[in-house]
LOFITI-857593 format. One line per 2 residues: number of its first residue (from 0); their letters; for each residue x, y, z of N, C-alpha, C, CB. Coordinates in steps of 0.05 Angstrom, whole numbers. Each point is the difference from the previous one (the first is absolute). Glycine has a CB too. Example, Ala and Ser with C-alpha at 12.3 -4.5 7.8 and 13.67 -1.06 7.14 Angstrom:
0	as	264 -114 156 -18 24 0 18 24 0 -38 -23 25 ~ 31 44 -39 16 24 1 -15 22 14 24 -13 -43
END
This chain:
0	xx	-405 -519 -88 8 -10 26 29 10 6 -30 -41 -5 ~ 34 51 29 27 9 7 14 -22 15 -15 48 3
2	xx	39 -55 -12 15 -21 13 8 8 29 17 -15 -45 ~ -21 -4 64 10 6 27 30 -4 1 -44 -15 19
4	xx	56 33 -4 29 -2 2 8 -20 22 4 48 -14 ~ -5 -73 6 6 -22 18 19 -20 -15 -44 5 25
6	xx	66 -11 -12 19 -19 -12 -13 -27 -5 38 24 22 ~ -28 -38 -43 -12 -25 -7 18 -24 5 -26 24 -34
8	xx	51 -19 42 19 -22 5 8 -13 -26 -21 -8 44 ~ 37 22 -60 7 -9 -27 23 -20 -1 -16 43 -16
10	xx	31 -45 38 24 -16 -1 25 15 -8 -29 -39 -10 ~ 25 63 0 22 18 -7 3 21 22 -7 -8 -50
12	xx	29 23 47 4 21 21 21 20 -9 -11 -33 34 ~ 21 48 -14 18 22 -6 26 -9 -14 -18 23 40
14	xx	26 -48 -36 25 -9 -12 -4 -14 -26 18 -4 46 ~ -43 0 -55 -5 -12 -26 10 18 -22 -40 -25 19
16	xx	49 13 -41 9 15 -23 -21 -2 -23 48 -9 13 ~ -44 26 -33 -18 -1 -23 0 -27 -13 8 49 -7
18	xx	15 -62 5 1 -27 -11 -15 -20 17 43 11 -21 ~ -41 -8 48 -15 -18 18 -30 1 -6 36 6 35
20	xx	-47 17 -37 -29 2 -2 -10 -8 -28 0 37 34 ~ 18 -37 -53 -8 -9 -27 6 -29 -6 8 46 -15
22	xx	3 -60 35 5 -29 -4 -26 -14 -7 39 2 32 ~ -39 -17 -54 -23 -15 -8 -21 16 -16 7 -27 39
24	xx	-2 53 -43 -18 17 -16 12 4 -28 -17 23 42 ~ 1 -31 -62 10 2 -28 -14 23 -13 8 -50 -2
26	xx	7 70 -6 -10 25 -12 5 0 -30 7 24 42 ~ 0 -47 -54 5 -2 -28 -24 10 -16 31 -39 8
28	xx	-26 57 -28 -21 10 -17 -13 25 11 -7 -46 -15 ~ 14 55 39 -12 24 11 19 24 -4 -25 -28 34
30	xx	13 52 -32 16 24 -1 -4 16 26 -5 2 -51 ~ 27 7 62 0 16 24 13 27 -7 2 -41 31
32	xx	-9 61 -17 12 27 -3 8 9 28 -28 11 -41 ~ 54 -3 43 11 9 26 12 28 -4 9 -49 15
34	xx	-22 69 -4 13 26 0 23 0 21 -43 24 -15 ~ 65 -11 8 23 -2 18 13 -27 -1 -21 34 29
36	xx	15 -50 -50 9 -27 -1 29 -5 -8 -45 -10 -11 ~ 61 31 12 28 -3 -7 19 9 23 -13 7 -48
38	xx	2 -3 72 16 9 22 -12 -10 26 15 41 -26 ~ 2 -47 46 -9 -7 26 -20 -23 1 7 47 12
40	xx	-29 -43 2 -20 -21 3 -13 -7 -27 -9 15 46 ~ 5 5 -63 -12 -4 -26 17 -19 -17 -21 45 3
42	xx	47 -42 -2 17 -17 -15 -2 -29 9 31 38 -7 ~ -33 -42 34 -2 -27 10 -28 -12 -7 31 12 38
44	xx	-51 5 -38 -27 -10 -9 1 -8 -30 -22 30 34 ~ 35 -14 -50 2 -6 -29 15 -27 -3 0 49 -11
46	xx	22 -52 24 15 -25 -2 -17 -24 7 42 24 12 ~ -56 -23 11 -16 -22 9 -23 -7 -18 13 12 46
48	xx	-27 9 -55 -22 -5 -19 9 -12 -26 -24 39 21 ~ 47 -29 -31 10 -11 -25 9 -29 4 15 46 -14
50	xx	-3 -52 37 8 -28 5 -24 -19 1 40 17 25 ~ -63 -6 -16 -24 -16 2 -15 -2 -27 -4 14 48
52	xx	15 -1 -68 -11 -3 -27 -14 24 -12 -4 -46 12 ~ 0 67 4 -14 24 -10 18 15 -19 -27 3 42
54	xx	14 11 -61 14 20 -16 -4 26 15 -7 -25 -45 ~ 28 39 51 -2 24 18 7 25 -16 12 -28 40
56	xx	-31 46 -40 3 27 -12 9 19 22 -36 -10 -36 ~ 57 24 30 11 19 20 0 28 -12 29 -37 21
58	xx	-48 54 -13 1 28 -9 21 14 17 -49 0 -14 ~ 64 19 2 22 12 14 4 29 -8 21 -45 2
60	xx	-16 61 18 7 28 -5 28 2 -12 -29 15 39 ~ 46 -35 -33 27 -1 -11 3 -27 -16 19 29 39
62	xx	-30 -29 -63 0 -26 -15 27 -13 -4 -40 18 -23 ~ 61 -1 17 26 -12 -4 10 -14 25 10 36 -34
64	xx	-14 -23 57 8 -12 26 -16 -26 4 11 46 19 ~ -37 -46 -25 -16 -23 4 9 -23 -18 -38 29 12
66	xx	44 -23 -37 9 -21 -19 26 -13 10 -22 24 -38 ~ 40 -7 49 25 -11 11 -6 -18 24 25 41 -16
68	xx	-43 -33 34 -6 -15 24 -13 -27 -7 -5 43 26 ~ -10 -44 -48 -16 -23 -6 13 -17 -22 -40 25 13
70	xx	64 -19 -21 12 -12 -24 3 -30 3 24 42 -8 ~ -21 -52 33 4 -29 3 -26 -14 9 48 9 12
72	xx	-71 4 -14 -25 -12 9 -17 -5 -25 2 24 46 ~ -4 -48 -56 -16 -6 -24 -29 6 6 32 -36 -14
74	xx	-47 43 -8 -28 4 3 -8 26 12 -4 -48 5 ~ 21 68 -9 -7 27 10 2 20 -24 17 -12 47
76	xx	-32 34 -44 3 21 -20 -3 27 14 -18 -30 -36 ~ 30 51 25 1 26 13 -13 20 -19 42 -12 25
78	xx	-58 30 -13 -11 23 -15 1 25 17 -31 -31 -25 ~ 32 54 11 2 25 14 -26 7 14 34 15 -34
80	xx	-32 -5 59 -23 10 14 10 18 23 -27 -42 -11 ~ 15 66 13 5 18 22 -26 4 14 38 23 -24
82	xx	-41 -34 48 -25 2 15 -7 28 8 9 -46 16 ~ 10 64 -16 -6 28 7 -12 15 -23 38 -1 31
84	xx	-40 -11 -54 -10 12 -25 -23 -16 -11 46 19 -10 ~ -71 -8 13 -23 -16 -9 -1 -4 -30 -24 19 39
86	xx	37 -2 -54 2 -5 -29 18 -24 -5 -8 49 -10 ~ 29 -52 25 18 -23 -2 -15 -26 7 40 29 10
88	xx	-57 -27 10 -17 -23 8 -18 -8 -23 2 14 48 ~ -15 6 -61 -18 -6 -22 15 -13 -23 -28 40 13
90	xx	51 -29 -20 15 -11 -23 8 -29 6 17 46 -12 ~ -7 -51 36 8 -28 7 -24 -18 -2 36 17 30
92	xx	-58 -10 -18 -24 -17 1 -11 -5 -28 -10 17 46 ~ 9 4 -62 -10 -4 -28 17 -21 -14 -17 48 -1
94	xx	44 -46 5 18 -19 -13 -5 -28 10 33 36 -5 ~ -37 -39 31 -5 -27 11 -26 -11 -10 26 11 41
96	xx	-47 5 -41 -26 -10 -9 0 -8 -29 -21 30 34 ~ 37 -17 -50 2 -7 -28 9 -28 -5 9 48 -10
98	xx	6 -59 29 10 -28 -2 -23 -20 3 45 15 16 ~ -67 -7 -3 -22 -18 4 4 -21 22 -10 7 -47
100	xx	32 -4 62 5 -20 21 -16 5 25 46 -4 -18 ~ -58 -17 29 -12 2 27 21 3 21 -40 -27 -15
102	xx	34 41 36 19 5 21 -9 -14 25 13 45 -19 ~ 2 -65 28 -7 -16 23 6 12 26 6 -38 -28
104	xx	17 53 29 9 12 25 11 28 -5 10 -45 19 ~ -18 64 -3 11 27 0 10 6 28 -31 15 -37
106	xx	57 -12 39 13 6 26 10 29 -2 13 -48 9 ~ -26 66 7 7 28 0 22 5 21 -47 13 -15
108	xx	72 -16 7 22 1 19 18 24 -1 -2 -48 -2 ~ 1 63 -20 17 24 -2 -8 21 20 8 -10 -49
110	xx	11 27 57 -8 21 18 24 17 9 -38 -28 15 ~ 32 48 0 20 17 12 -5 2 30 5 27 -43
112	xx	17 -23 58 -2 1 29 16 24 11 -6 -50 2 ~ -8 67 13 13 21 15 18 18 -18 -1 -29 41
114	xx	-9 35 -64 16 16 -19 -3 30 7 -6 -35 -36 ~ 24 52 26 -4 28 4 -26 10 -12 50 6 0
116	xx	-60 16 9 -25 10 -11 1 2 -30 -9 25 43 ~ -9 -38 -57 0 -1 -29 -29 2 -10 42 -28 -1
118	xx	-46 44 -19 -26 3 -12 0 -11 -29 -9 42 28 ~ -12 -57 -35 -2 -11 -27 -28 7 -11 32 -38 11
120	xx	-35 35 -37 -26 5 -12 -10 28 6 -10 -48 3 ~ -15 51 6 -11 26 6 7 10 28 -37 -11 -31
122	xx	61 3 41 8 8 27 -6 -21 21 -8 46 -14 ~ 4 -71 6 -5 -21 20 25 -6 15 -36 -19 -29
124	xx	33 12 55 22 -9 16 9 -27 -11 -17 25 41 ~ 44 -29 -42 10 -23 -15 -6 -27 11 36 30 -13
126	xx	-36 -33 40 -7 -26 11 -28 -9 -7 31 9 38 ~ -50 10 -35 -28 -6 -6 -3 -5 -30 -15 28 40
128	xx	29 -12 -56 -3 -2 -29 12 -26 -11 1 49 -3 ~ 23 -56 12 14 -23 -11 -10 -26 13 40 28 -9
130	xx	-40 -29 36 -7 -24 14 -29 -8 -3 36 10 32 ~ -53 11 -33 -29 -6 -2 -12 7 -27 -2 8 48
132	xx	2 17 -56 -15 8 -24 10 -13 -25 -10 43 22 ~ 36 -46 -25 11 -13 -24 -10 -29 -2 40 30 3
134	xx	-40 -44 19 -9 -28 0 -31 -1 -3 39 -13 29 ~ -53 32 -18 -29 1 -4 -6 3 -30 -6 21 46
136	xx	20 -3 -59 -4 4 -29 8 -25 -16 8 49 6 ~ 14 -62 2 9 -24 -13 -21 -22 0 47 11 13
138	xx	-59 -16 11 -20 -21 2 -25 7 -16 18 -11 45 ~ -26 37 -45 -23 8 -15 4 -5 -30 -10 35 35
140	xx	32 -27 -45 5 -3 -29 5 -29 -8 19 46 0 ~ -10 -62 18 5 -29 -6 -25 -17 5 48 7 11
142	xx	-70 5 -4 -24 -16 6 -6 -21 -21 -17 39 26 ~ 17 -33 -52 -8 -21 -19 18 -25 3 -16 35 -31
144	xx	42 -31 36 18 -23 2 -4 -14 27 33 23 -29 ~ -39 -8 50 -4 -12 26 -26 -17 1 24 39 21
146	xx	-45 -28 -32 -25 -15 0 1 -24 -18 -25 42 9 ~ 41 -41 -30 3 -23 -18 15 -22 14 -1 30 -40
148	xx	19 -23 59 16 -19 13 -10 -10 27 37 20 -23 ~ -60 -8 32 -9 -6 27 22 5 21 -31 -35 -19
150	xx	42 59 18 26 6 13 -2 5 30 13 19 -43 ~ 11 -21 54 5 11 27 18 24 -2 -5 -46 21
152	xx	-3 67 -6 16 24 2 11 2 28 -28 24 -36 ~ 54 -20 38 13 2 26 12 28 3 10 -50 0
154	xx	-18 63 21 9 28 6 20 -1 23 -45 19 -16 ~ 69 -11 10 21 -1 21 -3 24 19 31 -24 -31
156	xx	-41 18 54 -4 20 21 24 -1 19 -50 -4 -3 ~ 47 10 28 22 0 19 -11 5 28 32 16 -35
158	xx	-18 -25 55 -7 8 28 4 30 4 13 -46 16 ~ 0 59 -36 2 29 1 -28 13 2 42 -3 -26
160	xx	-63 -11 18 -27 11 1 -8 6 29 -12 -25 -41 ~ 27 14 61 -6 5 28 1 31 6 19 -45 12
162	xx	-3 59 -27 6 28 6 -21 20 -10 47 -12 -1 ~ -65 3 -18 -18 20 -11 -24 -13 -13 38 31 -6
164	xx	-62 -21 12 -24 -5 -16 2 18 -25 -28 -11 42 ~ 8 11 -59 -1 18 -22 -5 28 10 -17 -37 -31
166	xx	33 56 22 -3 28 8 -20 13 -18 48 1 17 ~ -73 -5 -12 -21 8 -18 0 30 -5 -27 -38 16
168	xx	36 54 4 0 29 -3 25 11 -12 -31 2 38 ~ 52 -19 -41 25 10 -11 16 -24 -11 1 38 33
170	xx	-13 -50 -54 13 -24 -12 28 6 -9 -45 -15 -14 ~ 50 39 3 25 5 -13 19 18 16 -25 -4 -43
172	xx	20 5 69 18 14 18 5 29 -8 22 -44 10 ~ -43 58 -16 2 28 -7 8 17 24 -34 -6 -35
174	xx	28 -4 59 5 16 24 24 -8 16 -48 7 2 ~ 66 -21 -15 25 -9 14 6 -29 -6 -8 33 36
176	xx	32 -39 -46 7 -26 -9 14 -16 21 3 18 -46 ~ -11 -43 49 14 -19 18 4 -26 -16 -21 20 42
178	xx	46 -27 -47 5 -22 -19 -10 -27 11 40 24 -15 ~ -40 -28 41 -10 -25 11 -30 -2 0 41 -3 28
180	xx	-54 25 -22 -29 0 -1 -10 -2 -29 -2 28 41 ~ 17 -17 -60 -7 -3 -28 2 -29 -9 16 47 -9
182	xx	5 -60 17 3 -28 -6 -22 -16 13 50 5 -4 ~ -56 0 29 -20 -15 15 -27 3 -12 27 7 41
184	xx	-35 18 -49 -26 3 -12 -2 -17 -26 -2 47 19 ~ 23 -47 -34 -1 -16 -25 -3 -30 5 28 35 -22
186	xx	-17 -44 44 -2 -29 7 -28 -6 10 49 -1 10 ~ -62 19 5 -28 -4 7 -17 0 -26 7 23 45
188	xx	0 -6 -63 -15 1 -26 3 -26 -15 7 49 -2 ~ 17 -61 3 4 -26 -14 -19 -22 11 48 13 -8
190	xx	-51 -13 35 -18 -20 13 -29 5 -7 33 -5 37 ~ -41 30 -36 -28 7 -6 -7 -5 -29 1 34 36
192	xx	19 -29 -54 -4 -6 -29 -7 -29 -4 32 36 -12 ~ -16 -54 24 -5 -29 -3 -28 -8 11 50 -8 3
194	xx	-57 20 20 -26 -6 12 -23 6 -19 20 9 46 ~ -19 15 -57 -23 8 -17 1 -13 -28 -2 43 25
196	xx	26 -47 -35 3 -14 -26 -12 -28 2 41 27 -11 ~ -36 -41 33 -11 -26 3 -30 1 0 41 -15 25
198	xx	-52 34 -11 -29 3 2 -12 4 -28 4 20 46 ~ 8 -3 -62 -10 6 -27 6 -22 -20 5 48 10
200	xx	17 -62 -6 9 -19 -20 -10 -28 3 39 27 -3 ~ -51 -33 26 -9 -27 6 -18 -12 -22 4 10 48
202	xx	-23 6 -57 -19 -10 -20 12 -7 -27 -35 27 24 ~ 59 -15 -29 13 -6 -26 25 -16 4 -18 43 -18
204	xx	21 -55 42 22 -19 4 26 12 8 -22 -28 -31 ~ 22 54 38 25 13 9 0 2 30 3 26 -44
206	xx	18 -35 57 3 2 29 26 15 6 -26 -43 7 ~ 26 56 16 22 17 7 8 -4 30 -14 34 -35
208	xx	39 -31 40 11 -3 27 21 21 5 -9 -49 -1 ~ 11 58 26 22 18 8 20 -17 16 -31 41 1
210	xx	56 -33 -4 22 -16 12 20 18 14 -6 -35 -35 ~ 12 28 60 23 11 14 23 -20 -3 -28 26 34
212	xx	49 -19 -50 20 -21 -5 19 -5 23 -2 14 -46 ~ 2 3 67 18 -2 22 21 22 -2 -8 -49 2
214	xx	27 48 16 21 20 0 24 -12 -14 -16 20 44 ~ 25 -6 -66 21 -10 -17 17 24 -9 -27 -40 -15
216	xx	53 38 14 16 21 -10 4 -4 -30 24 5 44 ~ -34 14 -60 1 -1 -29 5 28 -11 -32 -40 -1
218	xx	34 43 -25 4 27 -12 -23 19 6 26 -21 -35 ~ -49 11 46 -22 17 7 9 21 20 -32 -37 -8
220	xx	52 31 25 10 18 20 21 20 -10 -10 -35 34 ~ 12 38 -60 22 16 -11 0 29 8 -1 -31 -38
222	xx	-22 42 46 -2 28 8 7 4 30 -34 7 -36 ~ 39 -29 50 4 2 29 30 -3 6 -46 -19 9
224	xx	58 39 4 29 -2 6 7 -24 17 2 50 -2 ~ 21 -61 -3 8 -25 14 1 4 30 27 -13 -40
226	xx	-19 37 49 0 4 29 -28 -2 12 41 29 -5 ~ -61 -22 -11 -28 -3 10 -8 -29 2 -11 44 -20
228	xx	23 -61 3 -6 -29 2 7 -10 28 8 -6 -50 ~ 15 16 60 9 -8 27 -18 12 22 47 -3 -18
230	xx	-54 28 16 -16 12 20 -29 -11 0 28 42 -3 ~ -37 -51 -20 -26 -12 -2 0 -29 10 -10 29 -39
232	xx	34 -40 44 2 -28 9 -3 -20 -22 -18 15 42 ~ 23 -7 -67 -2 -19 -22 25 -17 -3 -31 33 -23
234	xx	53 -22 31 26 -14 -2 14 0 27 3 12 -50 ~ 15 -31 53 18 0 23 23 19 -4 -13 -48 9
236	xx	28 54 12 23 18 -4 20 -8 -21 -5 11 47 ~ 6 -37 -53 19 -9 -21 -14 -1 -28 25 -27 35
238	xx	-49 37 -36 -14 3 -26 -16 -24 -9 36 29 -12 ~ -39 -49 29 -16 -23 -7 -30 5 6 39 -30 9
240	xx	-58 18 -25 -28 3 6 -7 -8 28 -10 -8 -48 ~ -7 23 61 -8 -5 28 -17 -25 1 2 49 11
242	xx	-4 -60 13 -18 -23 4 -28 7 -9 29 -16 39 ~ -42 -3 -52 -27 5 -9 -2 8 -29 -12 12 46
244	xx	35 -4 -58 0 8 -28 2 -25 -17 21 44 11 ~ -34 -43 -34 0 -23 -19 20 4 -22 -48 -7 11
246	xx	54 -15 -24 15 1 -25 -19 8 -22 33 -35 15 ~ -23 45 -38 -18 6 -22 -17 -24 -9 33 34 -15
248	xx	-21 -58 15 -15 -24 -7 -23 -5 19 42 -20 -20 ~ -38 25 45 -22 -3 20 -20 23 -3 32 -23 31
250	xx	-21 47 -37 -18 23 -3 -19 -2 -23 35 26 21 ~ -27 -41 -42 -17 -3 -24 -21 -22 4 38 15 -28
252	xx	-36 -31 49 -16 -23 3 -30 6 3 39 -23 20 ~ -46 43 -4 -28 5 5 -14 10 -24 11 9 47
254	xx	2 8 -63 -12 10 -25 -5 -23 -19 23 44 6 ~ -4 -61 -10 -3 -23 -18 -21 -19 10 48 5 -14
256	xx	-48 -9 40 -21 -18 12 -28 12 -4 33 -15 35 ~ -36 41 -30 -26 13 -4 -9 -1 -29 10 30 38
258	xx	9 -30 -57 -6 0 -28 -9 -28 -10 32 37 -6 ~ -25 -58 20 -3 -27 -11 -13 -20 18 39 10 -26
260	xx	-40 -6 52 -7 -22 19 -30 -6 -1 38 13 29 ~ -46 -38 -32 -28 -8 2 -11 4 28 7 -32 -37
262	xx	11 35 57 -9 3 28 -14 27 3 37 -28 15 ~ -34 46 -33 -13 26 2 -27 2 -15 45 20 4
264	xx	-53 -42 -17 -26 -1 -13 -21 7 21 16 -34 -34 ~ -34 53 28 -21 7 19 8 21 20 -17 -45 -7
266	xx	42 55 5 10 19 19 8 27 -13 16 -38 29 ~ -29 44 -51 8 24 -15 -1 26 17 -17 -22 -40
268	xx	36 40 34 1 25 14 17 0 25 -43 10 -19 ~ 53 -34 27 15 -3 25 27 15 -2 -23 -44 8
270	xx	31 53 16 27 11 4 17 -23 11 -17 48 8 ~ 40 -54 -21 15 -24 7 28 8 9 -27 -26 -33
272	xx	39 8 49 29 2 6 9 -28 8 -4 49 15 ~ 30 -54 -18 12 -25 7 -15 -24 -11 17 21 42
274	xx	-26 -18 -68 -13 -21 -15 -26 -10 14 45 -13 -18 ~ -60 31 29 -26 -6 12 -16 26 2 20 -39 27
276	xx	-45 36 -21 -16 24 5 9 12 27 -40 -19 -26 ~ 45 45 25 10 14 24 -23 4 20 36 23 -27
278	xx	-30 -22 52 -20 5 20 1 30 8 3 -48 17 ~ -24 59 -5 1 28 9 24 5 17 -50 2 -2
280	xx	63 21 -2 24 7 14 -6 3 30 18 24 -40 ~ -3 -38 56 -4 1 29 17 21 14 -12 -48 -1
282	xx	32 57 -13 19 20 11 6 20 -22 20 -33 33 ~ -4 53 -26 10 19 -20 28 -7 -11 -27 35 22
284	xx	36 -60 -16 26 -9 -9 -3 -9 -29 13 -14 47 ~ -1 30 -65 -2 -7 -29 15 -25 -7 -6 48 -9
286	xx	26 -56 25 15 -24 -6 -18 -24 5 43 23 11 ~ -61 -22 8 -19 -21 5 -21 0 -21 8 2 49
288	xx	-17 21 -57 -19 3 -22 -29 -5 9 36 -15 -30 ~ -51 4 11 -29 0 3 -11 22 -16 3 -20 46
290	xx	-29 25 -44 -13 21 -16 -17 18 18 0 -30 -40 ~ 3 56 35 -16 20 15 -28 3 -12 43 24 11
292	xx	-62 -16 5 -28 0 -10 -5 19 -23 -13 -12 45 ~ 28 34 -47 -5 18 -22 9 -11 -27 6 37 32
294	xx	10 -58 -32 8 -13 -25 -18 -22 -9 47 12 12 ~ -68 -18 4 -19 -20 -8 -29 11 2 32 -36 16
296	xx	-35 61 -18 -26 14 3 -13 1 -28 16 27 40 ~ -38 -42 -44 -13 0 -27 -11 27 -8 -11 -48 8
298	xx	2 64 10 -10 26 -7 23 18 -10 -38 -5 34 ~ 61 4 -20 23 15 -8 10 -9 -27 13 7 48
300	xx	-14 -34 -53 8 -11 -25 -17 10 -23 17 -41 24 ~ -43 42 -20 -18 10 -20 5 30 -5 -34 -34 13
302	xx	38 49 8 5 29 -3 26 5 -15 -24 8 43 ~ 45 -24 -37 26 4 -14 -3 -8 -29 24 -10 43
304	xx	-39 -11 -49 -4 -8 -28 -13 23 -16 -4 -48 15 ~ -17 60 -4 -14 21 -13 19 24 -4 -44 -15 19
306	xx	59 22 1 19 22 -2 21 -6 -22 -7 11 49 ~ 18 -35 -48 21 -8 -20 -11 1 -28 22 -28 35
308	xx	-47 19 -38 -13 1 -26 -2 29 -11 -25 -42 12 ~ 18 60 6 -2 28 -8 27 11 -8 -39 6 30
310	xx	60 -12 -15 26 10 -6 12 -11 -26 7 5 49 ~ -12 -30 -54 12 -13 -24 -19 0 -24 26 -29 31
312	xx	-52 34 -26 -19 -2 -22 -6 -28 -9 16 44 -14 ~ -12 -64 32 -3 -28 -7 -17 -14 20 44 1 -22
314	xx	-62 -18 12 -17 -17 18 -11 -22 -17 -11 39 30 ~ 27 -59 -36 -7 -22 -18 -15 -23 13 39 13 -26
316	x	-38 -14 53 -13 -23 13 -28 6 9 46 -15 16
END
C-alpha cells in the first residue's frame, strides 16, 4: 500500500524542536545510527536521541572531528565511514554487525550540496554517489541489524527535489555538470529510496520515510559562496537567516519525529515535513515545500532500486 500524502494533524509544526517531538518517548535500550550525526542537523538529532535514552552510533568521514563534536554527549560512539567509498561502507557495516546489536533507527543524514564537479568510485557523480548510493549500500549491508530491531529508516531529502526528477539518461552528468541539478536529483533519489525500501521491508518489520527538514543554514552550504546566500534570499543584508528559515534544533525535528513517532504507524513510505506527512506541492516555492509527483512515483522508485542494486552489487531486501 502506498501512503497518501495527506497531513494528519500531529500537533507539531515548523517551529517544533527535536526535543519537543521526543517528549514522553523513552528510547532507553535502543540503538540509533545517524550519518552526519556530528554536524548541523545531524548533531541536533544525535543530541535529542541520546537525551531520550538511545545509544547513538555516528559514522564519520572525519572521526576525530566527530569525537570532538560529541565529547559532551553521553551514550554516543564514533566509527570511520566514507559514504563515497563502498569498501568503507562494507568495513563499517561488518564491524557493526559483529556487535550483534539490533538497530532501531537509521537516519541517513550525511550529504553534500552544490559541490564542484567531483567523481568518486568508478566515475560516479558525487551527489548521487554520496547522498544516495552510499546510503543505499549502508541500508543493504545493515539489513540483519535492521530486521532484528524492527527498524525505521529515515532518508533526509529536501525541497531541492523540486528542481529535478531522476536523469535516467544521464545520471552522472556526462554531458555537462550543473551543481544544483546534481543535488536535486540526489534528493529525489532519497525520497524514492524510502518509498521502495518501505515496500520491500514491511514484511520484515522495516519501515522507511523521507524527510524535508526545512530551510536551515548549516555546514551543508559550505560549497556556496556567502554572497550567493544573499542573492538566493537565504540571509538578510546583515547576514541573519531570512524569514522562514529554521534553527538546527527545529530542522532536526522532522527526522527525529519520523524515526520515532507512533503517529506514523501505518504510513510507511511517506514524505514528511514540519513533523507531519507533507501534502502534494501546490506551487514551485521550495520554502513552502510539499512534494512533487516524481518523488512519490512507485514505478520510478522500483526502477531506481534496481539501478542502484546493479551499481552497488547489493540487494538484501
